[in-house]
MARBA-560065 format. One record per residue (C-alpha): residue number from 1; residue in one letter; x, y, z. Coordinates in nm, 2 decimals, m for minus. Example, Ala and Ser with C-alpha at 12.3 -4.5 7.8 and 13.67 -1.06 7.14 Angstrom:
2
[rec 1 "A" [1.23 m0.45 0.78]]
[rec 2 "S" [1.37 m0.11 0.71]]
This chain:
295
[rec 1 "M" [m3.12 0.71 19.61]]
[rec 2 "S" [m3.09 0.47 19.31]]
[rec 3 "S" [m2.78 0.37 19.12]]
[rec 4 "D" [m2.55 0.66 19.04]]
[rec 5 "E" [m2.44 0.50 18.70]]
[rec 6 "P" [m2.52 0.74 18.41]]
[rec 7 "R" [m2.66 0.59 18.09]]
[rec 8 "L" [m2.64 0.90 17.88]]
[rec 9 "P" [m2.36 1.16 17.82]]
[rec 10 "P" [m2.36 1.37 18.13]]
[rec 11 "E" [m2.43 1.70 17.95]]
[rec 12 "L" [m2.74 1.55 17.78]]
[rec 13 "E" [m2.86 1.38 18.09]]
[rec 14 "R" [m2.83 1.70 18.29]]
[rec 15 "D" [m3.03 1.89 18.02]]
[rec 16 "I" [m3.31 1.64 18.03]]
[rec 17 "F" [m3.34 1.64 18.41]]
[rec 18 "E" [m3.33 2.02 18.42]]
[rec 19 "L" [m3.60 2.05 18.16]]
[rec 20 "A" [m3.81 1.79 18.34]]
[rec 21 "A" [m3.76 1.98 18.67]]
[rec 22 "D" [m3.90 2.30 18.51]]
[rec 23 "T" [m4.23 2.13 18.43]]
[rec 24 "S" [m4.37 2.16 18.78]]
[rec 25 "D" [m4.27 2.19 19.15]]
[rec 26 "E" [m4.37 1.83 19.20]]
[rec 27 "S" [m4.13 1.71 18.93]]
[rec 28 "M" [m3.85 1.92 19.07]]
[rec 29 "A" [m3.90 1.78 19.42]]
[rec 30 "A" [m3.91 1.42 19.29]]
[rec 31 "L" [m3.60 1.45 19.08]]
[rec 32 "L" [m3.39 1.57 19.37]]
[rec 33 "Y" [m3.39 1.20 19.49]]
[rec 34 "V" [m3.32 1.02 19.17]]
[rec 35 "A" [m2.94 1.01 19.22]]
[rec 36 "R" [m2.67 1.20 19.39]]
[rec 37 "R" [m2.57 1.37 19.06]]
[rec 38 "T" [m2.92 1.48 18.98]]
[rec 39 "H" [m2.95 1.63 19.33]]
[rec 40 "L" [m2.65 1.84 19.26]]
[rec 41 "W" [m2.80 1.95 18.93]]
[rec 42 "I" [m3.16 2.01 19.05]]
[rec 43 "E" [m3.10 2.17 19.39]]
[rec 44 "P" [m2.99 2.51 19.25]]
[rec 45 "L" [m3.31 2.52 19.04]]
[rec 46 "V" [m3.51 2.49 19.37]]
[rec 47 "Y" [m3.37 2.82 19.48]]
[rec 48 "R" [m3.37 3.00 19.15]]
[rec 49 "D" [m3.70 3.18 19.22]]
[rec 50 "I" [m3.79 3.27 19.58]]
[rec 51 "H" [m4.14 3.35 19.67]]
[rec 52 "V" [m4.14 3.55 19.99]]
[rec 53 "N" [m4.46 3.44 20.15]]
[rec 54 "A" [m4.62 3.22 20.42]]
[rec 55 "T" [m4.56 2.88 20.25]]
[rec 56 "R" [m4.37 2.58 20.38]]
[rec 57 "R" [m4.14 2.62 20.08]]
[rec 58 "F" [m4.03 2.96 20.19]]
[rec 59 "A" [m3.98 2.84 20.55]]
[rec 60 "S" [m3.75 2.57 20.41]]
[rec 61 "F" [m3.56 2.84 20.22]]
[rec 62 "L" [m3.51 3.03 20.55]]
[rec 63 "A" [m3.39 2.71 20.72]]
[rec 64 "A" [m3.15 2.64 20.44]]
[rec 65 "T" [m2.99 2.98 20.47]]
[rec 66 "K" [m2.87 2.88 20.82]]
[rec 67 "S" [m2.71 2.55 20.70]]
[rec 68 "K" [m2.57 2.62 20.35]]
[rec 69 "P" [m2.28 2.85 20.27]]
[rec 70 "A" [m2.38 3.21 20.17]]
[rec 71 "S" [m2.21 3.16 19.84]]
[rec 72 "F" [m2.47 2.90 19.74]]
[rec 73 "F" [m2.76 3.16 19.76]]
[rec 74 "A" [m2.54 3.44 19.60]]
[rec 75 "Q" [m2.49 3.21 19.30]]
[rec 76 "H" [m2.82 3.05 19.25]]
[rec 77 "V" [m3.11 3.28 19.36]]
[rec 78 "S" [m3.20 3.51 19.06]]
[rec 79 "R" [m3.56 3.63 19.12]]
[rec 80 "L" [m3.76 3.74 19.42]]
[rec 81 "F" [m4.14 3.75 19.43]]
[rec 82 "L" [m4.26 3.95 19.72]]
[rec 83 "H" [m4.61 3.86 19.87]]
[rec 84 "V" [m4.84 4.04 20.11]]
[rec 85 "T" [m4.83 3.77 20.38]]
[rec 86 "I" [m4.54 3.60 20.56]]
[rec 87 "S" [m4.53 3.39 20.87]]
[rec 88 "Q" [m4.17 3.45 20.98]]
[rec 89 "P" [m4.02 3.75 21.16]]
[rec 90 "V" [m3.94 4.03 20.91]]
[rec 91 "E" [m3.59 4.06 21.05]]
[rec 92 "D" [m3.51 3.69 20.98]]
[rec 93 "V" [m3.64 3.72 20.63]]
[rec 94 "C" [m3.42 4.03 20.57]]
[rec 95 "E" [m3.11 3.85 20.69]]
[rec 96 "A" [m3.18 3.56 20.46]]
[rec 97 "L" [m3.24 3.78 20.16]]
[rec 98 "K" [m2.92 3.97 20.22]]
[rec 99 "L" [m2.74 3.65 20.11]]
[rec 100 "C" [m2.90 3.66 19.77]]
[rec 101 "T" [m2.67 3.91 19.62]]
[rec 102 "G" [m2.70 3.75 19.27]]
[rec 103 "V" [m3.07 3.85 19.24]]
[rec 104 "T" [m3.13 4.05 18.93]]
[rec 105 "R" [m3.52 4.06 18.93]]
[rec 106 "I" [m3.76 4.16 19.21]]
[rec 107 "A" [m4.13 4.23 19.20]]
[rec 108 "G" [m4.42 4.26 19.45]]
[rec 109 "V" [m4.55 4.42 19.76]]
[rec 110 "G" [m4.56 4.31 20.13]]
[rec 111 "P" [m4.41 4.35 20.47]]
[rec 112 "V" [m4.05 4.30 20.37]]
[rec 113 "V" [m4.05 4.61 20.16]]
[rec 114 "I" [m4.12 4.86 20.45]]
[rec 115 "P" [m3.89 4.97 20.60]]
[rec 116 "I" [m3.61 4.72 20.55]]
[rec 117 "M" [m3.60 4.66 20.17]]
[rec 118 "K" [m3.32 4.90 20.11]]
[rec 119 "T" [m3.10 4.70 20.35]]
[rec 120 "F" [m3.12 4.38 20.14]]
[rec 121 "I" [m3.12 4.52 19.78]]
[rec 122 "T" [m2.81 4.73 19.81]]
[rec 123 "G" [m2.58 4.43 19.75]]
[rec 124 "M" [m2.76 4.32 19.44]]
[rec 125 "Q" [m2.71 4.42 19.07]]
[rec 126 "L" [m3.07 4.46 18.97]]
[rec 127 "E" [m3.18 4.44 18.61]]
[rec 128 "R" [m3.56 4.42 18.62]]
[rec 129 "I" [m3.79 4.53 18.90]]
[rec 130 "G" [m4.16 4.60 18.97]]
[rec 131 "L" [m4.19 4.80 19.30]]
[rec 132 "F" [m4.32 5.10 19.48]]
[rec 133 "L" [m4.03 5.35 19.52]]
[rec 134 "T" [m4.22 5.47 19.83]]
[rec 135 "H" [m4.15 5.13 19.98]]
[rec 136 "I" [m3.77 5.16 19.92]]
[rec 137 "F" [m3.76 5.52 20.02]]
[rec 138 "P" [m4.05 5.58 20.27]]
[rec 139 "R" [m4.00 5.95 20.30]]
[rec 140 "L" [m4.15 5.98 19.95]]
[rec 141 "G" [m4.49 5.91 20.11]]
[rec 142 "D" [m4.48 6.22 20.34]]
[rec 143 "Y" [m4.77 6.39 20.16]]
[rec 144 "P" [m4.86 6.66 20.11]]
[rec 145 "N" [m4.49 6.74 20.10]]
[rec 146 "P" [m4.31 6.43 19.97]]
[rec 147 "A" [m3.94 6.43 20.01]]
[rec 148 "G" [m3.82 6.41 19.65]]
[rec 149 "D" [m3.46 6.40 19.77]]
[rec 150 "A" [m3.54 6.07 19.94]]
[rec 151 "I" [m3.51 5.89 19.60]]
[rec 152 "D" [m3.16 5.77 19.57]]
[rec 153 "L" [m3.13 5.58 19.24]]
[rec 154 "S" [m2.76 5.64 19.24]]
[rec 155 "L" [m2.72 5.33 19.47]]
[rec 156 "P" [m2.50 5.07 19.30]]
[rec 157 "C" [m2.79 4.82 19.28]]
[rec 158 "F" [m2.98 5.05 19.03]]
[rec 159 "Q" [m2.69 5.11 18.79]]
[rec 160 "S" [m2.76 4.80 18.60]]
[rec 161 "L" [m3.14 4.84 18.59]]
[rec 162 "T" [m3.28 4.81 18.24]]
[rec 163 "H" [m3.65 4.73 18.31]]
[rec 164 "F" [m3.86 4.91 18.58]]
[rec 165 "D" [m4.23 4.89 18.65]]
[rec 166 "V" [m4.29 5.18 18.88]]
[rec 167 "F" [m4.59 5.09 19.10]]
[rec 168 "D" [m4.63 5.44 19.25]]
[rec 169 "Y" [m4.93 5.65 19.14]]
[rec 170 "L" [m4.82 5.98 19.00]]
[rec 171 "Y" [m5.13 6.16 18.90]]
[rec 172 "K" [m5.00 6.52 18.95]]
[rec 173 "S" [m4.69 6.69 18.82]]
[rec 174 "E" [m4.57 6.77 19.18]]
[rec 175 "E" [m4.59 6.39 19.25]]
[rec 176 "A" [m4.43 6.29 18.92]]
[rec 177 "D" [m4.15 6.54 18.89]]
[rec 178 "P" [m3.92 6.40 19.17]]
[rec 179 "Y" [m3.95 6.06 19.01]]
[rec 180 "V" [m3.89 6.18 18.65]]
[rec 181 "A" [m3.56 6.35 18.74]]
[rec 182 "K" [m3.42 6.04 18.90]]
[rec 183 "L" [m3.55 5.80 18.64]]
[rec 184 "C" [m3.39 6.00 18.36]]
[rec 185 "A" [m3.05 5.96 18.54]]
[rec 186 "L" [m3.06 5.58 18.54]]
[rec 187 "P" [m2.77 5.49 18.30]]
[rec 188 "A" [m2.90 5.16 18.17]]
[rec 189 "L" [m3.28 5.21 18.17]]
[rec 190 "T" [m3.44 5.09 17.84]]
[rec 191 "H" [m3.79 4.98 17.94]]
[rec 192 "L" [m4.02 5.17 18.18]]
[rec 193 "A" [m4.38 5.11 18.30]]
[rec 194 "M" [m4.60 5.35 18.50]]
[rec 195 "N" [m4.96 5.34 18.63]]
[rec 196 "D" [m5.28 5.49 18.51]]
[rec 197 "V" [m5.29 5.87 18.47]]
[rec 198 "V" [m4.94 6.01 18.44]]
[rec 199 "P" [m4.90 6.38 18.34]]
[rec 200 "W" [m4.82 6.42 17.97]]
[rec 201 "T" [m4.54 6.65 18.06]]
[rec 202 "A" [m4.38 6.38 18.27]]
[rec 203 "I" [m4.42 6.13 17.98]]
[rec 204 "E" [m4.27 6.37 17.73]]
[rec 205 "T" [m3.97 6.45 17.96]]
[rec 206 "L" [m3.90 6.08 18.02]]
[rec 207 "L" [m3.90 6.01 17.64]]
[rec 208 "A" [m3.68 6.30 17.57]]
[rec 209 "Q" [m3.42 6.26 17.85]]
[rec 210 "C" [m3.40 5.89 17.92]]
[rec 211 "K" [m3.11 5.83 17.67]]
[rec 212 "L" [m3.16 5.46 17.61]]
[rec 213 "L" [m3.53 5.43 17.65]]
[rec 214 "K" [m3.70 5.20 17.40]]
[rec 215 "V" [m4.04 5.14 17.56]]
[rec 216 "L" [m4.25 5.35 17.79]]
[rec 217 "I" [m4.58 5.18 17.90]]
[rec 218 "V" [m4.87 5.32 18.10]]
[rec 219 "L" [m5.05 5.02 18.25]]
[rec 220 "W" [m5.42 5.10 18.28]]
[rec 221 "S" [m5.64 4.96 18.56]]
[rec 222 "G" [m5.95 5.15 18.48]]
[rec 223 "S" [m6.22 5.08 18.23]]
[rec 224 "R" [m6.13 5.00 17.87]]
[rec 225 "K" [m6.33 5.30 17.74]]
[rec 226 "E" [m6.14 5.54 17.97]]
[rec 227 "G" [m5.81 5.38 17.87]]
[rec 228 "V" [m5.88 5.42 17.50]]
[rec 229 "E" [m5.99 5.78 17.55]]
[rec 230 "R" [m5.68 5.86 17.75]]
[rec 231 "A" [m5.45 5.71 17.48]]
[rec 232 "R" [m5.63 5.92 17.21]]
[rec 233 "E" [m5.53 6.23 17.42]]
[rec 234 "M" [m5.16 6.17 17.35]]
[rec 235 "P" [m5.05 6.53 17.27]]
[rec 236 "F" [m4.73 6.45 17.08]]
[rec 237 "E" [m4.60 6.16 16.87]]
[rec 238 "D" [m4.35 5.90 16.99]]
[rec 239 "D" [m4.38 5.54 16.89]]
[rec 240 "R" [m4.20 5.42 17.20]]
[rec 241 "F" [m4.51 5.51 17.41]]
[rec 242 "V" [m4.79 5.26 17.46]]
[rec 243 "M" [m5.09 5.20 17.69]]
[rec 244 "A" [m5.19 4.85 17.80]]
[rec 245 "V" [m5.43 4.69 18.05]]
[rec 246 "Y" [m5.27 4.61 18.38]]
[rec 247 "A" [m5.25 4.24 18.43]]
[rec 248 "D" [m5.00 4.11 18.68]]
[rec 249 "V" [m4.80 4.25 18.97]]
[rec 250 "D" [m4.49 4.05 18.87]]
[rec 251 "G" [m4.54 4.06 18.49]]
[rec 252 "S" [m4.23 4.29 18.46]]
[rec 253 "I" [m3.99 4.02 18.58]]
[rec 254 "Q" [m4.13 3.72 18.39]]
[rec 255 "Y" [m3.93 3.54 18.12]]
[rec 256 "A" [m4.03 3.60 17.76]]
[rec 257 "P" [m4.29 3.62 17.62]]
[rec 258 "N" [m4.39 3.89 17.87]]
[rec 259 "L" [m4.51 4.24 17.91]]
[rec 260 "W" [m4.20 4.39 17.76]]
[rec 261 "T" [m4.17 4.16 17.45]]
[rec 262 "N" [m4.54 4.21 17.37]]
[rec 263 "M" [m4.50 4.59 17.38]]
[rec 264 "E" [m4.19 4.56 17.16]]
[rec 265 "E" [m4.39 4.37 16.91]]
[rec 266 "F" [m4.66 4.63 16.91]]
[rec 267 "I" [m4.41 4.91 16.85]]
[rec 268 "R" [m4.25 4.70 16.57]]
[rec 269 "A" [m4.59 4.66 16.41]]
[rec 270 "K" [m4.64 5.03 16.41]]
[rec 271 "R" [m4.29 5.09 16.26]]
[rec 272 "E" [m4.37 4.84 15.99]]
[rec 273 "R" [m4.70 5.01 15.92]]
[rec 274 "R" [m4.90 4.70 16.01]]
[rec 275 "I" [m5.11 4.91 16.25]]
[rec 276 "E" [m5.18 5.29 16.25]]
[rec 277 "G" [m4.89 5.51 16.36]]
[rec 278 "N" [m5.11 5.72 16.58]]
[rec 279 "R" [m5.24 5.43 16.78]]
[rec 280 "Y" [m5.11 5.40 17.14]]
[rec 281 "W" [m5.37 5.17 17.31]]
[rec 282 "V" [m5.28 4.81 17.31]]
[rec 283 "G" [m5.53 4.66 17.55]]
[rec 284 "K" [m5.46 4.32 17.70]]
[rec 285 "W" [m5.09 4.27 17.63]]
[rec 286 "A" [m5.11 3.90 17.71]]
[rec 287 "D" [m5.34 3.85 17.41]]
[rec 288 "Q" [m5.13 3.83 17.09]]
[rec 289 "E" [m5.44 3.88 16.88]]
[rec 290 "V" [m5.47 4.23 17.03]]
[rec 291 "L" [m5.22 4.35 16.77]]
[rec 292 "A" [m5.48 4.29 16.50]]
[rec 293 "S" [m5.81 4.34 16.68]]
[rec 294 "E" [m5.80 4.60 16.95]]
[rec 295 "D" [m5.91 4.96 16.88]]
């Protein structure tokens, strides 16, 4: 490492290095070795977002959990991105993720969600997630008789949940009803997303009974024509409801601007009468011009 003598006020120097580290993974790796003090500043950023996958970086994370104190990961890991493939034993991954009790955001799918996900999320205080509830509570998948009582959103990890992208497909009322009852009981829920065709009765109940709900999105993965037609079938009025094109499995946990902020802007535009009050189809939420151009 080079000389450890600072040339700028420490607070300013740290801000500069942290901003530089955020530009790319390569910059972050290089800045670890500039000086001892920069290593102390940058190392926590390396572990801020953990991608659970088959990469060398995730393997390094697993190795680090065996040498660093548990408090390091509890303090510095804030988001988990779950991927379909991993190259390490699921049990080892689970034990490492149990250390990340400071995680507030999780999204994705993959082998770590079945059947062990519940074991590592219970110690967290989640704020934003994008997940299948059937992965957390596998008995939900016992069709044709799903066990609705398997959903336990009273777990402490869900009491701080504000944003939830529910990946499960709930085409029929008998599929949706067990979810609706439990979602309405979440004490902090303000933003909710669901997939494709959701019964209008379920949508209406969620809007009526989720006390703090500000945004309810249906993310559409079918054709644009079908999405527009479905939005026009909205049988009641509520400006908190929107329909948008599905774009990203982890869009619900990204920093702003994101899925949620774009939908908030759409709702704001309706309330300010910049777009029609009876319009619910947004289209591609990532395209800001959609607010003016989509039908």
